[in-house]
C-alpha positions in Angstrom: 0.8 13.1 33.4 2.5 9.7 33.9 -0.8 7.8 33.4 -1.4 9.8 30.2 2.1 8.9 28.9 1.5 5.2 29.6 -1.8 5.3 27.7 -0.2 7.0 24.7 2.6 4.4 24.6 0.0 1.6 24.8 -1.9 3.1 21.9 1.2 3.4 19.8 1.9 -0.3 20.3 -1.6 -1.1 19.1 -1.2 1.0 15.9 2.2 -0.2 15.2 4.4 2.9 16.2 7.8 2.1 17.7 8.6 5.6 19.2 6.7 8.3 21.1 5.4 11.3 19.2 7.6 14.3 18.6 8.4 16.0 21.8 7.5 13.1 24.1 10.0 10.8 25.9 9.2 7.4 27.1 9.9 7.2 31.0 12.3 4.3 30.5 14.4 6.4 28.1 14.7 9.5 30.2 18.3 10.7 30.5 20.0 12.9 33.1 19.6 15.8 30.8 15.9 15.2 30.7 15.4 15.3 34.4 18.1 17.5 36.1 16.9 21.0 36.7 13.3 20.3 35.8 10.8 21.5 38.5 8.7 18.4 37.9 11.7 16.2 38.9 12.6 17.4 42.5 15.8 15.9 43.9 16.9 15.0 47.4 19.8 13.4 49.3 18.9 10.1 50.9 20.1 7.9 53.6 17.9 5.3 55.3 19.8 4.6 58.4 17.8 4.5 61.6 20.4 3.7 64.3 23.6 5.2 65.6 25.7 2.8 63.5 25.6 1.9 59.8 26.3 -1.7 60.9 22.5 -1.9 61.0 21.5 -1.6 57.3 17.9 -0.7 56.5 15.9 -3.5 55.1 14.3 -3.8 51.7 10.9 -3.2 53.3 12.2 0.0 55.1 13.7 1.3 51.9 10.4 0.8 50.1 8.6 2.6 52.8 11.0 5.6 52.4 10.7 5.6 48.6 6.9 5.7 48.9 7.2 8.6 51.3 9.5 10.6 49.1 7.3 9.8 46.0 4.3 11.1 47.9 6.0 14.5 48.2 6.8 14.4 44.5 10.6 13.7 44.9 11.7 11.9 41.7 15.5 11.8 42.1 17.5 10.6 45.1 21.2 10.9 45.7 23.3 8.2 47.5 26.9 8.5 48.7 28.7 5.2 48.5 28.5 1.7 47.2 30.8 0.2 49.7 27.8 -0.7 52.0 24.7 -2.5 51.1 22.2 0.4 51.2 22.8 1.9 47.7 22.4 -1.5 46.0 19.4 -2.3 48.1 17.6 1.0 47.5 18.0 0.4 43.7 16.5 -3.0 44.1 13.7 -1.5 46.2 12.9 1.1 43.4 12.9 -1.7 40.8 10.4 -3.8 42.8 8.2 -0.7 43.3 8.3 -0.1 39.5 7.5 -3.7 38.8 4.5 -3.5 41.2 3.3 -0.2 39.8 4.3 1.0 36.3 3.5 4.5 37.3 6.1 4.7 40.0 9.0 6.8 39.0 12.3 7.3 40.9 15.8 7.9 39.6 19.2 8.0 41.3 22.4 9.9 41.4 24.8 7.1 42.5 27.7 8.2 44.6 31.1 6.4 44.6 33.2 7.3 47.7 36.8 8.4 47.0 39.5 8.6 49.7 43.2 9.3 49.8 45.8 6.8 50.9 45.7 6.0 54.6 42.3 7.7 55.0 40.5 6.9 58.3 43.6 5.1 59.7 46.2 5.9 62.3 48.7 6.7 59.5 49.1 10.2 58.1 46.8 10.6 55.1 48.7 11.1 51.8 46.6 13.5 49.8 48.6 13.0 46.6 48.0 9.3 46.5 44.6 7.6 46.3 43.2 4.8 48.5 43.5 1.2 47.2 39.8 1.0 47.8 38.8 3.5 45.1 39.1 1.1 42.1 36.7 -1.4 43.7 34.3 1.4 44.5 34.2 2.6 41.0 33.7 -0.9 39.7 30.8 -1.5 42.0 29.2 1.8 40.8 29.7 0.8 37.2 28.1 -2.6 37.8 25.0 -1.0 39.4 24.7 1.5 36.6 24.6 -1.3 34.1 22.1 -3.4 36.2 19.8 -0.5 36.7 20.1 1.8 33.6 16.4 2.8 34.0 17.2 4.1 37.5 20.8 5.3 37.7 21.1 8.4 35.7 24.2 10.0 37.3 27.4 8.7 38.8 29.2 11.1 41.2 32.8 10.4 41.7 33.6 11.4 45.3 31.7 13.5 47.9 33.5 16.5 49.2 36.6 14.6 48.2 38.6 17.6 47.0 37.8 20.2 49.6 40.8 20.7 51.8 39.1 21.0 55.1 38.2 17.2 54.7 41.6 16.6 56.3 41.0 12.9 57.0 40.5 11.8 53.3 40.6 14.6 50.7 42.4 13.9 47.4 43.9 16.2 44.7 41.8 16.9 41.7 43.9 14.7 39.6 42.5 11.6 41.3 39.0 12.6 40.6 39.9 13.5 37.1 41.4 10.0 36.6 38.1 8.3 37.5 35.9 10.7 35.7 37.9 10.1 32.5 37.6 6.3 33.2 33.8 6.5 33.3 33.7 8.8 30.3 35.8 6.2 28.4 33.3 3.4 29.4 30.5 5.6 27.8 32.5 6.1 24.6 33.2 2.3 24.4 29.5 1.6 24.8 29.9 -0.1 28.2 27.8 2.5 29.9 24.9 4.5 28.4 26.0 7.6 26.6 23.1 9.3 28.4 24.5 8.6 31.8 26.1 11.8 33.3 29.3 11.8 35.3 30.2 14.4 37.8 31.9 14.9 41.2 29.9 16.4 44.0 32.0 18.9 46.1 32.1 22.1 48.1 31.8 25.3 46.0 35.3 26.2 46.9 36.6 23.0 45.4 35.0 24.0 42.1 37.0 27.2 41.9 34.6 29.4 43.8 36.8 29.9 46.8 40.5 30.7 47.2 43.0 30.6 44.5 44.7 27.5 46.0 42.0 25.5 44.3 42.7 27.0 40.9 45.0 24.4 39.4 45.1 22.9 35.9 43.8 19.5 37.1 40.7 21.2 38.3 40.3 23.0 35.0 40.6 19.7 33.2 38.0 18.2 35.6 35.6 20.9 34.9 36.0 20.1 31.1 35.6 16.4 31.7 32.5 16.3 33.8 29.0 16.3 32.2 27.8 18.9 34.8 29.1 20.5 38.0 27.5 19.4 41.3 28.4 22.0 44.0 27.6 22.2 47.7 26.7 25.4 49.6 26.0 25.6 53.3 25.2 29.0 54.8 24.2 27.3 58.0 27.7 26.3 58.6 29.0 29.7 57.8 26.9 31.3 60.6 29.7 29.9 62.7 32.7 30.1 60.3 32.0 33.5 58.8 30.9 36.1 61.4 30.5 38.8 58.7 27.6 36.7 57.3 25.4 36.2 60.4 26.5 38.5 63.1 28.2 38.3 66.5 29.9 35.1 67.8 28.6 34.7 71.3 31.7 32.9 72.5 33.6 36.0 71.8 31.3 38.2 73.9 31.5 39.1 77.4 29.0 37.9 80.0 27.2 41.3 80.1 27.0 41.4 76.3 25.5 37.9 76.2 22.9 38.9 78.6 22.0 41.9 76.5 21.6 39.7 73.4 19.4 37.3 75.1 17.2 40.0 76.7 16.8 41.6 73.3 15.8 38.2 71.8 13.3 37.6 74.6 11.7 41.0 74.0 11.0 40.2 70.4 7.5 38.8 70.0 5.2 37.7 67.2 5.7 39.2 63.9 8.7 41.3 64.9 10.6 38.1 65.8 9.5 36.3 62.6 10.3 39.4 60.5 13.9 39.4 61.8 14.3 35.7 61.2 12.8 36.0 57.8 15.3 38.7 56.8 18.1 36.6 58.1 17.1 33.7 56.0 16.9 35.7 52.9 20.5 36.6 53.6 21.2 32.9 53.9 19.6 32.3 50.5 21.6 35.2 48.9 24.8 33.8 50.5 24.1 30.5 48.8 23.4 32.2 45.5 26.7 34.1 45.8 28.6 30.9 46.3 26.9 29.4 43.2 27.8 32.5 41.3 31.4 32.3 42.2 31.6 28.9 40.8 29.8 29.9 37.6 32.2 32.9 37.2 35.2 30.6 37.5 33.9 28.1 35.0 33.0 30.9 32.6 36.6 32.3 33.0 37.9 29.1 31.5 35.7 29.5 28.5 33.7 26.4 29.5 29.9 26.2 29.0 28.7 23.7 31.6 25.6 23.4 33.5 25.7 23.7 37.3 23.4 22.1 39.8 23.3 22.1 43.7 24.5 18.7 44.8 24.0 19.6 48.5 22.5 22.2 50.6 20.5 22.0 53.8 19.7 23.4 57.3 19.8 21.5 60.5 16.8 21.7 62.9 18.8 21.4 66.1 22.3 21.7 67.4 23.9 21.5 70.9 27.2 22.9 69.4 28.3 25.7 67.2 24.9 26.4 65.6 22.5 26.2 68.6 21.6 28.4 71.6 25.2 28.5 72.8 26.6 29.3 69.3 25.2 31.1 66.3 21.5 30.3 67.1 21.0 29.1 63.5 19.2 25.8 64.0 15.5 25.3 64.5 12.6 23.9 62.3 11.3 27.4 61.5 14.5 28.6 60.0 14.8 25.2 58.3 11.4 25.6 56.7 12.3 29.2 55.4 15.5 27.9 53.9 14.0 24.9 52.3 11.3 27.1 50.6 13.8 29.8 49.5 16.2 27.1 47.9 13.4 25.2 46.1 12.1 28.5 44.8 15.4 29.8 43.6 16.6 26.6 41.9 13.3 25.8 40.3 13.2 29.3 38.8 16.9 29.0 37.7 16.3 25.6 36.1 18.7 23.8 38.4 18.5 20.6 40.3 18.8 20.9 44.1 19.7 17.6 45.9 18.4 19.0 49.2 20.2 17.6 52.3 18.4 15.5 53.4 15.3 13.4 53.5 15.4 11.7 56.9 17.5 12.3 60.1 20.3 9.9 60.4 21.5 9.3 64.0 24.9 7.6 62.9 26.2 10.9 61.5 27.3 12.0 65.1 26.5 8.8 66.9 28.3 9.8 70.2 26.4 13.1 70.3 22.7 12.8 69.9 22.2 16.5 69.9 24.8 17.2 67.2 23.7 19.1 64.1 24.7 16.4 61.7 22.0 14.2 63.1 19.2 16.7 62.5 19.3 17.8 58.7 16.4 15.6 57.8 13.0 16.9 56.7 11.6 14.0 58.7 12.7 12.7 62.1 13.8 9.1 62.4 10.4 8.0 63.5 8.6 9.6 60.6 7.5 12.9 61.9 7.4 15.6 59.3 9.3 18.8 60.4 7.9 22.3 59.8 8.9 22.5 56.1 6.5 19.7 55.3 3.6 20.5 57.6 1.5 21.7 54.7 1.9 18.4 52.9 0.7 16.5 56.0 -2.4 18.8 56.1 -3.0 18.1 52.4 -3.0 14.4 53.1 -0.3 13.4 50.8 1.1 10.9 53.3 -2.2 9.3 54.3 -1.8 5.6 54.6 2.0 5.7 54.5 4.2 4.8 57.5 7.8 4.7 58.6 8.6 1.6 60.6 4.9 1.1 61.2 4.3 4.8 62.4 2.1 7.1 60.5 3.5 10.4 59.2 2.6 13.2 61.6 3.8 16.7 62.3 6.5 17.7 64.8 5.2 19.8 67.7 1.8 18.3 67.1 1.4 20.8 64.4 1.4 23.7 67.0 3.4 26.6 65.5 3.2 28.6 68.7 5.0 25.7 70.5 7.6 25.6 67.6 8.2 29.4 67.8 9.0 29.0 71.5 12.2 27.1 70.4 13.3 29.6 67.8 16.0 32.1 68.7 16.7 35.3 66.8 20.3 35.3 65.5 22.6 38.2 66.4 21.9 41.0 64.0 25.2 42.8 64.2 28.7 42.1 65.2 29.6 43.4 68.6 33.2 44.6 69.1 34.9 43.0 72.0 37.5 45.3 73.7 
């Protein structure tokens, strides 16, 4: 398709046309509206960090490797999270160089600007009513990058889970996000930013009005009106721990005898019976995500606002030594991850929504002191470039042939042995057990 468009544009130049035929859009002119929610433009959340600290920034060569891997699996939009560190600017430079080397290379970005409250990440009490002094500089850097790379940056997201109240270290009130969204919209009106650049904030579904009424404030209502679209997060995996009605029994509330019964029952399940139970559980997970999306859509509609909604984040970790693993809700493994990934791609594609799936690669810095922590294991690829179960079919199809990550070829986890994978998979508790 891209090669055909290139040929058409070349032909138009020869015959003196200065615009594409009706219904066609030149790649360089694509807007956020043109790409978000289109199945031919899959999206993903991206971080390229390979070590336990972000002090070690990925090199330009490493970022190019990652972009080529993502492009091979047909990803066309990436999401980044801050412009305080070098990675976001460097990945935009990497995409620019790849485009210059190959006119057919196509990748766009949702550029995140991190937003904090006053005293965030310090020993002082956070003041959630007042913003950090760092926010203005973060917005200015995002604006500068959007101006420098207008062919790549199609969205600026003001904050990441910056309004949800469980982010106790740094959350801000909606008025602060609204201030910066209005600022960016003003730059668009003044012609300093492209009118086709979309502005949003990417936050938990509850923060967008889909949760408790404490979020239903006028500043949020004004924010919903001010953004170009709503980017919401939904994480059924986390709620296997936090919402026992969703997944089943909480093992840490059970007696030792009850725990033994659960583990014996799981061990007795073999082959298709085990897979069928897990598949049913993952369909519940999908429906749970849909219900959270619907709750936001209902709130937005109640305001009389007609605004598109897209999934800014959702994902499923492949391992956990904490709340979500064998000693907790038993949610995490590559098989469940694969089912969830497929369900979410199918649902959002059919619904015409973008889904910035979280995330492309494992990032060990997320829980640097605990290698087994779930936050380190949301990637569809391991740090060393092994494709997890959701991507095994792509490896078999040869889409990654010739590509490497840090010099290592793209191979399948477990050596591609599904039986070995299934030995690591636990059946989640099916029903809640009452503890006397």
